[in-house]
C-alpha atoms as one frame of an Amber mdcrd trajectory, in Angstrom:
protein
   0.000   0.000   0.000   1.348   3.434  -0.944   2.234   5.780   1.990  -0.389
   8.403   0.972  -3.121   5.782   0.890  -2.000   4.351   4.252  -2.072   7.852
   5.774  -5.532   8.571   4.389  -6.878   5.283   5.718  -5.350   5.737   9.171
  -6.558   9.353   9.349 -10.070   8.257   8.470 -10.070   5.604  11.178  -8.659
   7.968  13.795 -11.221  10.658  13.014 -14.077   8.160  12.890 -14.707   8.646
   9.150 -15.822   5.539   7.285 -14.041   5.059   3.935 -16.485   5.354   1.012
 -15.869   1.750  -0.013 -16.937   0.605   3.466 -20.125   2.684   3.681 -23.299
   0.588   4.008 -24.550  -0.752   0.684 -28.125   0.219   1.536 -27.106   3.904
   1.579 -25.819   3.968  -1.987 -28.828   5.920  -3.251 -28.385   8.539  -0.527
 -24.792   8.966  -1.710 -25.956   9.170  -5.324 -28.290  12.051  -4.470 -25.530
  13.811  -2.556 -23.025  13.400  -5.385 -25.432  14.491  -8.130 -26.490  17.548
  -6.128 -22.857  18.584  -5.737 -21.999  17.870  -9.382 -24.775  20.015 -10.837
 -25.082  22.629  -8.095 -28.577  21.652  -6.969 -29.451  21.835  -3.256 -29.594
  18.249  -2.025 -32.909  18.816  -0.263 -34.467  20.056  -3.518 -33.204  17.049
  -5.470 -34.484  14.664  -2.796 -37.822  16.460  -2.542 -38.504  16.395  -6.285
 -37.563  12.731  -6.503 -39.811  11.831  -3.582 -42.820  13.497  -5.206 -42.171
  11.577  -8.401 -41.125   8.103  -7.242 -40.662   8.070  -3.444 -37.002   7.366
  -4.444 -37.907   3.938  -5.862 -36.202   2.449  -8.914 -39.212   0.344  -9.988
 -36.888  -2.142 -11.692 -36.372   0.247 -14.605 -40.016   0.038 -15.684 -42.018
   3.130 -16.684 -44.550   4.984 -14.587 -48.091   5.637 -15.695 -46.896   8.755
 -17.536 -43.861   7.144 -19.168 -41.398   8.202 -16.457 -38.369   6.117 -15.467
 -36.264   5.866 -12.340 -36.144   7.882  -9.106 -36.250  11.189 -11.021 -39.077
  10.146 -13.364 -37.265  10.966 -16.613 -39.918  10.544 -19.294 -39.609   8.527
 -22.507 -43.039   8.081 -24.074 -41.544   6.633 -27.272 -40.346   3.630 -25.291
 -43.397   3.326 -23.022 -45.982   4.213 -25.667 -49.530   3.007 -24.960 -52.837
   4.539 -26.060 -56.569   4.131 -25.540 -58.334   3.634 -22.216 -59.653   0.694
 -20.226 -63.152   1.510 -21.478 -62.017   0.356 -24.934 -61.490  -3.255 -23.847
 -63.533  -6.114 -22.483 -67.293  -6.617 -22.577 -68.294  -4.266 -19.763 -71.025
  -1.747 -20.522 -69.762   1.354 -18.636 -73.327   2.578 -18.100 -74.635  -0.799
 -16.904 -78.340   0.119 -17.208 -80.605  -2.615 -18.630 -83.271  -0.076 -19.605
 -81.043   1.333 -22.347 -79.086  -0.078 -25.304 -75.632  -1.384 -24.567 -72.735
   1.085 -24.814 -69.713  -0.091 -26.795 -67.011   2.606 -26.734 -64.660   2.651
 -29.695 -60.877   2.553 -29.173 -59.378   5.947 -28.547 -56.505   7.597 -30.402
 -52.872   6.558 -29.898 -50.823   8.589 -27.462 -49.249  11.741 -28.859 -45.467
  12.136 -28.839 -45.358  15.228 -26.633 -42.010  16.909 -25.793 -42.944  17.106
 -22.100 -43.063  13.299 -22.106 -39.570  12.998 -23.579 -37.286  14.593 -20.940
 -34.889  11.652 -21.089 -33.494  13.023 -24.368 -32.835  16.419 -22.810 -31.119
  14.740 -19.871 -29.019  12.668 -22.272 -27.877  15.831 -24.068 -26.923  17.479
 -20.776 -25.027  14.521 -19.319 -23.659  12.718 -22.383 -25.309   9.502 -21.172
 -27.422   7.178 -23.290 -31.174   7.222 -22.855 -30.997   3.531 -21.974 -28.617
   4.207 -19.050 -30.801   7.078 -17.858 -33.841   4.812 -17.829 -32.289   1.711
 -16.283 -29.496   2.919 -13.972 -30.832   4.655 -10.842 -27.560   6.489 -10.211
 -27.414   7.924 -13.728 -31.124   8.672 -13.608 -30.534  10.863 -10.543 -27.716
  12.656 -12.345 -30.027  13.256 -15.313 -32.705  14.725 -13.074 -30.201  16.978
 -11.330 -28.923  18.218 -14.700 -32.479  19.113 -15.753 -33.153  21.017 -12.534
 -29.889  22.955 -12.949 -30.847  23.828 -16.532 -34.307  25.025 -15.509 -32.770
  27.142 -12.739 -30.352  28.754 -15.184 -33.144  29.486 -17.664 -35.125  31.526
 -15.148 -32.007  33.492 -14.223 -31.765  32.302 -10.650 -28.627  31.218  -8.844
 -27.357  30.146  -5.453 -27.616  27.148  -3.176 -30.556  28.349  -1.051 -33.418
  25.838  -1.567 -35.951  28.669  -1.260 -34.664  30.113  -4.543 -35.404  26.906
  -6.511 -39.198  27.118  -6.510 -39.395  27.985 -10.213 -37.114  25.147 -11.317
 -39.109  22.673  -9.212 -42.402  23.923 -10.659 -40.980  23.533 -14.171 -39.814
  19.983 -13.441 -43.383  18.745 -12.898 -44.119  19.425 -16.572 -47.381  21.329
 -16.055 -48.516  23.801 -18.675 -50.457  26.023 -16.275 -49.569  27.988 -13.164
 -51.990  26.233 -10.820 -50.736  22.715 -11.488 -47.100  23.806 -11.491 -47.610
  25.493  -8.123 -49.427  22.471  -6.668 -46.475  20.231  -7.556 -43.864  22.676
  -6.240 -45.844  23.303  -3.038 -45.928  19.552  -2.327 -42.172  19.284  -2.907
 -41.430  22.107  -0.468 -43.938  20.750   2.052 -41.981  17.490   1.929 -38.718
  19.378   2.448 -40.181  21.172   5.462 -41.652  18.014   6.997 -38.801  15.657
   6.181 -39.246  12.006   5.289 -37.332   8.754   5.575 -38.041   5.360   4.043
 -36.610   2.176   2.580 -37.054   2.004  -1.194 -38.390  -0.857  -3.278 -34.846
  -2.159  -3.780 -33.757  -1.885  -0.148 -32.098   1.537  -0.139 -32.388   3.716
   2.981 -32.929   7.343   2.039 -33.559  10.298   4.319 -34.578  13.877   3.677
 -34.036  15.831   6.887 -36.724  18.374   7.763 -35.535  21.823   6.705 -37.527
  24.998   7.307 -37.818  26.635   3.883 -40.077  29.434   2.650 -39.826  29.243
  -1.144 -39.807  32.267  -3.429 -43.117  31.661  -5.209 -42.758  34.776  -7.367
 -40.486  32.721  -9.611 -43.602  31.030 -10.992 -44.247  34.124 -13.113 -40.949
  33.549 -14.963 -41.993  30.192 -16.419 -44.272  31.568 -19.127 -47.140  29.229
 -18.205 -50.768  29.963 -18.961 -52.772  31.276 -16.051 -55.073  28.642 -14.620
 -58.334  28.847 -12.769 -60.274  26.377 -10.666 -63.525  28.206 -11.416 -66.512
  25.905 -11.878 -64.719  22.944 -10.298 -65.518  21.059  -7.114 -62.089  20.687
  -5.531 -60.358  21.638  -2.284 -58.655  25.027  -2.292 -55.233  23.420  -1.884
 -55.586  21.552  -5.168 -55.368  23.079  -8.637 -58.251  21.764 -10.742 -59.289
  22.483 -14.308 -62.826  22.361 -15.696 -62.885  20.299 -18.920 -66.570  19.410
 -19.280 -67.874  16.142 -20.643 -70.590  17.015 -23.193 -74.225  16.440 -22.366
 -75.391  16.356 -25.947 -78.364  15.000 -27.880 -77.411  12.607 -30.673 -79.307
  11.035 -33.628 -81.715   8.100 -33.164 -82.936   9.282 -29.750 -79.448   8.766
 -28.309 -77.419  11.134 -26.178 -74.150  11.285 -24.283 -72.144  11.008 -22.296
 -73.650  11.161 -18.781 -76.977  11.779 -17.072 -78.267  14.885 -15.377 -79.340
  14.399 -11.765 -79.649  16.254  -8.485 -77.460  14.385  -6.042 -77.271  14.213
  -3.051 -80.824  15.572  -2.730 -82.173  12.921  -5.117 -79.845  10.079  -4.090
 -77.054   9.864  -1.552 -73.528   9.501  -2.879 -72.207   6.371  -1.200 -69.039
   5.486  -3.121 -65.893   6.923  -4.616 -64.610   4.612  -7.356 -60.877   4.507
  -8.125 -60.010   3.745 -11.761 -56.913   3.853 -13.881 -57.164   5.170 -17.431
 -55.152   2.551 -19.373 -54.192   5.502 -21.532 -52.048   8.614 -21.608 -53.367
  11.962 -20.400 -53.957  13.853 -23.639 -55.748  10.974 -25.330 -57.931  10.379
 -22.289 -59.044  14.024 -22.228 -60.053  13.807 -25.879 -62.196  10.776 -25.128
 -64.099  12.234 -22.189 -64.952  15.247 -24.385 -66.457  12.969 -27.041 -70.281
  12.933 -26.709 -70.406   9.389 -28.128 -67.948   8.078 -25.526 -68.376   7.566
 -21.766 -67.603   9.785 -18.794 -66.272  10.072 -15.272 -66.147  12.927 -12.782
 -62.384  13.539 -12.464 -59.104  12.697 -14.234 -55.728  12.846 -12.462 -52.405
  13.255 -14.252 -49.467  11.128 -13.218 -46.446  13.398 -13.644 -47.585  16.256
 -11.411 -50.946  15.224  -9.914 -52.946  17.750 -11.953 -56.746  17.288 -11.715
 -59.394  17.893 -14.355 -63.114  17.727 -13.566 -65.564  16.710 -16.286 -68.922
  15.965 -14.635 -70.472  17.664 -11.623 -70.903  15.522  -8.532 -74.661  16.056
  -8.712 -74.778  14.281 -12.094 -74.272  10.586 -12.911 -71.247   9.612 -14.985
 -71.092   6.394 -17.014 -67.967   4.916 -15.451 -68.327   1.828 -13.251 -70.252
  -0.684 -15.384 -73.055  -1.010 -12.824 -75.926   1.486 -12.956 -76.716   1.175
  -9.264 -73.100   2.001  -8.371 -72.897   4.720 -11.037 -75.957   6.464  -9.665
 -74.495   6.496  -6.148 -70.806   7.171  -6.844 -68.145   9.594  -8.037 -65.528
   8.185 -10.423 -61.844   9.169 -10.416 -59.671   8.129 -13.364 -55.926   7.995
 -12.636 -53.454   8.029 -15.495 -52.152   4.495 -15.377 -51.922   0.938 -16.678
 -53.020  -1.971 -14.472 -52.000  -4.775 -16.824 -48.582  -3.417 -17.693 -47.810
  -3.137 -13.993 -46.602   0.422 -14.295 -46.301   2.484 -11.144 -48.178   5.485
  -9.846 -46.365   8.674  -8.863 -46.457  10.133  -5.386 -47.668  13.424  -6.871
 -50.788  11.699  -8.202 -51.389   9.722  -4.993 -51.266  12.969  -2.999 -53.595
  14.907  -5.299 -56.030  12.008  -5.328 -55.984  11.738  -1.544 -56.646  15.486
  -1.178 -59.572  15.238  -3.575 -61.061  12.133  -1.935 -60.745  13.633   1.561
 -62.632  16.689   0.319 -65.370  14.689  -1.418 -65.728  12.234   1.470 -66.188
  15.079   3.953 -68.624  16.940   1.700 -70.839  13.908   1.058 -70.265  12.114
   4.387 -68.625   9.087   2.809 -66.686   6.942   5.331 -62.983   6.513   4.585
 -62.906   2.723   4.397 -62.738   0.064   1.692 -66.482  -0.511   1.769 -66.994
   3.012   0.395 -63.678   3.914  -1.291 -63.558   1.099  -3.811 -61.652   0.146
  -6.927 -63.378  -0.445 -10.241 -62.296  -4.046  -9.663 -64.536  -4.146  -6.565
 -67.722  -3.176  -8.460 -69.964  -6.234  -8.949 -71.516  -7.432 -12.184 -75.164
  -6.478 -12.489 -76.559  -9.907 -13.472 -74.867 -13.291 -14.041 -74.096 -12.607
 -17.717 -72.142  -9.405 -16.977 -69.891 -10.721 -14.191 -67.141 -12.044 -16.433
 -66.758  -8.840 -18.439 -66.389  -6.424 -15.530 -63.170  -4.420 -15.484 -60.410
  -4.955 -12.927 -58.540  -1.653 -12.654 -56.683  -0.101 -10.859 -55.181  -3.566
 -10.405 -52.875  -5.214  -7.891 -50.166  -2.529  -8.003 -52.252   0.371  -6.673
 -50.870   0.916  -3.156 -54.056   1.005  -1.073 -52.200   1.085   2.258 -50.139
   4.128   1.284 -53.228   5.757  -0.219 -55.204   5.383   3.018 -52.235   6.663
   5.000 -52.441   9.820   2.869 -56.198   9.912   3.460 -55.513   9.977   7.192
 -57.310   6.654   7.665 -54.548   4.020   7.996 -55.419   0.358   8.299 -54.728
  -0.695  11.888 -55.336  -3.750  14.003 -58.326  -3.505  16.326 -57.827  -6.908
  17.914 -58.348 -10.438  16.658 -62.115 -10.550  17.052 -63.411 -12.498  14.083
 -62.379 -10.205  11.224 -59.143  -9.553   9.394 -58.138  -6.514   7.389 -55.869
  -7.490   4.508 -52.564  -5.637   4.824 -49.419  -7.184   3.327 -46.130  -5.300
   3.250 -46.356  -3.631  -0.144 -42.623  -3.537  -0.847 -41.913  -7.195  -0.113
 -45.240  -8.720  -1.193 -44.568  -9.686  -4.819 -47.059 -12.280  -6.127 -45.866
 -14.202  -9.186 -48.354 -12.769 -11.669 -48.184 -13.579 -15.359 -49.389 -11.941
 -18.550 -48.520  -8.290 -17.912 -46.933  -7.856 -21.342 -47.363 -11.217 -23.092
 -49.777 -14.018 -22.292 -48.252 -16.661 -20.033 -45.010 -14.785 -19.414 -44.009
 -13.735 -15.862 -44.616 -10.128 -14.887 -41.763  -8.010 -13.567 -41.715  -8.707
  -9.802 -42.975  -5.651  -7.933 -44.729  -4.651  -4.742 -48.427  -5.435  -4.634
 -51.477  -5.062  -2.411 -52.875  -8.453  -3.462 -52.865 -11.585  -1.288 -53.473
 -14.954  -2.937 -55.960 -17.473  -1.548 -55.596 -21.272  -1.613 -57.987 -24.147
  -1.051 -55.828 -25.506   1.804 -53.175 -24.139   4.198 -50.470 -25.018   1.695
 -48.830 -22.783  -0.915 -48.891 -25.677  -3.386 -52.639 -26.251  -3.091 -54.962
 -25.051  -5.892 -56.455 -21.566  -5.946 -60.158 -20.993  -5.309 -62.892 -21.100
  -7.938 -64.966 -18.160  -9.163 -67.998 -19.410 -11.086 -68.605 -15.931 -12.473
 -65.129 -15.457 -13.934 -64.493 -19.110 -14.803 -67.807 -20.801 -15.621 -66.057
 -24.052 -16.569 -65.373 -24.692 -12.885 -61.596 -24.472 -13.180 -59.593 -22.891
 -10.338 -58.248 -19.384 -10.518 -54.892 -18.581 -12.063 -52.051 -16.125 -11.521
 -53.009 -14.248 -14.687 -52.763 -10.553 -13.800 -56.444  -9.935 -14.637 -57.802
 -13.055 -12.876 -58.923 -12.145  -9.351 -60.785 -15.436  -8.797 -58.711 -16.122
  -5.715 -57.335 -12.768  -4.658 -58.015 -10.240  -1.885 -56.830  -6.653  -1.681
 -55.355  -4.427   0.997 -57.950  -2.794   3.234 -60.711  -5.286   2.494 -62.226
  -6.986   5.545 -63.190 -10.652   5.714 -64.660 -12.937   8.354 -62.227 -15.505
   9.726 -63.309 -19.101   9.115 -60.350 -20.973  10.621 -56.723 -20.606  11.713
 -54.018 -23.262  11.444 -50.533 -22.222  12.468 -49.244 -19.581  10.050 -52.318
 -19.869   7.821 -55.656 -18.056   8.093 -58.859 -19.041   6.280 -61.566 -16.523
   5.390 -65.005 -16.910   3.833 -64.782 -16.002   0.142 -67.388 -16.680  -2.585
 -68.891 -19.518  -0.566 -65.521 -21.176   0.065 -62.772 -21.173   2.660 -59.823
 -19.298   1.252 -56.484 -19.816   2.978 -53.627 -17.294   2.950 -50.212 -17.334
   4.559 -50.298 -15.074   7.607 -47.279 -15.707   9.851 -47.062 -13.667  13.041
 -43.621 -12.239  12.208 -44.627 -11.158   8.687 -48.445 -10.941   8.627 -50.495
 -10.345   5.505 -53.486  -9.166   7.555 -54.262  -7.507  10.864 -57.027  -8.428
  13.295 -60.286  -6.552  13.412 -63.725  -6.310  14.920 -67.025  -5.325  13.345
 -70.295  -6.747  12.097 -70.807  -9.840   9.988 -73.749 -11.143   7.988 -74.963
 -14.757   8.003 -78.142 -16.484   6.681 -81.128 -16.465   8.997 -81.796 -19.645
  10.922 -83.601 -22.158   8.745 -82.247 -20.803   5.439 -79.827 -23.171   3.712
 -78.787 -20.479   1.213 -79.623 -16.859   0.440 -79.299 -15.071  -2.922 -76.511
 -12.585  -3.587 -77.111  -9.600  -5.880 -75.001  -7.223  -7.941 -77.306  -4.266
  -7.379 -79.767  -3.111  -4.735 -82.890  -2.571  -6.839 -86.489  -2.201  -5.586
 -89.156  -4.879  -5.678 -91.364  -4.886  -8.813 -94.365  -3.360  -7.045 -92.390
  -0.179  -6.269 -92.186   0.917  -9.921 -94.765   3.337 -11.338 -96.784   2.161
 -14.329 -94.665   3.953 -16.948 -91.381   2.378 -15.798 -90.588  -1.271 -16.523
 -89.351  -2.974 -13.339 -85.703  -3.971 -13.355 -85.037  -7.709 -13.056 -83.963
  -8.877  -9.603 -81.597 -11.558 -10.843 -79.312 -13.136  -8.222 -75.698 -13.684
  -9.225 -74.337 -17.183  -9.747 -72.750 -17.486  -6.308 -73.961 -19.408  -3.251
 -74.116 -17.896   0.238 -74.754 -20.866   2.535 -75.662 -21.329   6.175 -72.626
 -21.204   8.437 -70.745 -18.708   6.283 -70.086 -15.148   7.427 -69.144 -12.018
   5.501 -68.188  -8.575   6.735 -70.896  -5.908   6.609 -69.985  -2.803   4.609
 -73.125  -0.696   4.842 -76.934  -0.801   4.777 -78.600   0.551   1.643 -82.132
   1.449   0.562 -83.417  -0.104  -2.655 -83.292   2.488  -5.440 -83.315   2.665
  -9.213 -82.611   5.892 -11.105 -84.707   5.875 -14.290 -83.031   8.263 -16.743
 -83.431   6.929 -20.303 -84.023  10.255 -22.081 -82.057  13.389 -22.899 -84.816
  15.495 -21.363 -84.101  15.127 -17.651 -87.404  16.580 -16.437 -89.016  13.123
 -16.323 -86.087  11.316 -14.713 -87.283   9.426 -11.644 -85.743   7.796  -8.577
 -87.753   4.646  -7.827 -87.596   3.712  -4.153 -88.692   0.375  -2.739 -89.369
  -1.074   0.677 -86.653  -3.725   0.338 -83.499  -3.039   2.369 -80.114  -4.371
   1.334 -76.839  -5.029   3.098 -73.517  -4.675   1.320 -71.063  -7.481   2.059
 -67.463  -8.243   1.116 -68.375 -11.521  -0.571 -65.286 -11.961  -2.731 -62.913
  -9.636  -4.508 -65.991  -7.531  -5.325 -68.658  -6.156  -3.026 -72.165  -7.637
  -3.361 -75.601  -7.198  -1.816 -78.071  -9.341   0.126 -81.681  -8.716   1.094
 -81.663  -7.643   4.746 -84.682  -9.894   5.422 -82.656 -12.982   4.434 -79.824
 -12.562   6.923 -78.865 -11.834  10.492 -76.269  -9.258  11.512 -73.968 -10.268
  14.361 -70.801  -9.006  16.059 -67.780 -10.489  14.344 -66.769 -12.378  17.489
 -70.160 -14.124  17.651 -70.266 -17.832  16.804
């Protein structure tokens, strides 16, 4: 060893400094942020804050986000991650789901446009001399690329210095928004994160920390970005969230048709009971074109991935055609998040935060409880009748982080004691089910964190999966196909415990016992207490429904009664399912463009919502008893 190297090593040991080569491997990303900040003259807290709002510092195995962003800094490359259309283009689901009207069959939307704001990886490559492939796949180089972009944006607005407060404009520019409101919302969240501080372990085991630093950013820099002035006028959003009004057209069409939603007067006419979480299966600009097409379908809000920008299209008082079940449509608000369930792409922290702000606001306004019986995924909406069950959509899919989302909502999933119920709650980062078919049929998906827990027919990982007669009418067991939720539960859902054997727990699921691995040291669920539903004494089985419609005698003479067709599942004596909520029987008759004759039909029948399988379902309250979950 050379004398200089010996001296440096000894000096480091004497002074308590750890040589770089000996620093913990799980702090490599922290060092990468520090080095990139120094190299490009970006305050480290700013670089960390921007990255957290984009990716929470995760690498996501080099796969693209829902807005074509790669790596911790979310460098965008839409040419590589190009996907168009929306989830309404595929499958057999009728988004309206109303038997009184002809079936809706949306046509495929336009391909995604090659927008410069979705191609920042090329700009980063020019600034760093790195290849676009390295910037996408190598987390360290990705961080350097992001730092180079921030430095460039700072230079362009004529600002200088290492004070984080003076980087507000560059941060706002980084989010990619074209308007002042959205740019400010993104930058405000970044600086709120800097002020609060955050620490976590990333998806690939890296420990990263952003120390809380009191910073009052110079928001006047926003005026230097040349963005169009935005307004949240006419929108129904919290004041802390920039929203844009892009209306879905209520327009009369030929042949007595109209689109693309129904006028109503909620909550005076009907209570709003649900908020439905969707993903778009399409890129932002194409999705906006579709919701403005009077021949297409609609939803209340769209949320953009890169910066969390929100657009509202349908007023909450009106009924959008979004969930594939008219009963749910007429009692819900639909939120479409830019994303791809099947491709397994990831959702940005900026979008999670905007969505959580919006849902908190809507839930408070309409008195919607913050739980998974009321805040549901499109994949939790039941088919209306037996023939529609198989075609129902399954977004936002198993990669939407429900636990993190409910943390942001201020309603985390916690144990309330082992008293007959469990709340599904695997560790998102380490729970990586072996799904197949994300890109090509039969091929393994890229392993990634998931909120899904797989059920088996016995307390054995090698035993078959459960059967879902609605999804697989041939009687075959479920599969690990990404879209097949025959034998799958999701984070936050509550189920009644049927049996426990060692590290395995069985729950009641679609008339079967479904077993999942639930070891004490690494549980996939936490204990709970609540109410459960079971058939009344003397009833061998009770019917299960996909909608809570009135009895035939409740309909006025001019309205044809809707069929009360039970679904193909069996709810037998001895089984128990968690109670979500009690509901009146209602049907919103709205088959004409002229809304003056629209009618809410109300019956005497009362329904109870239960967590019967992956999807919620309904039972007639007269058919069942409600008991405490610890009752046997």
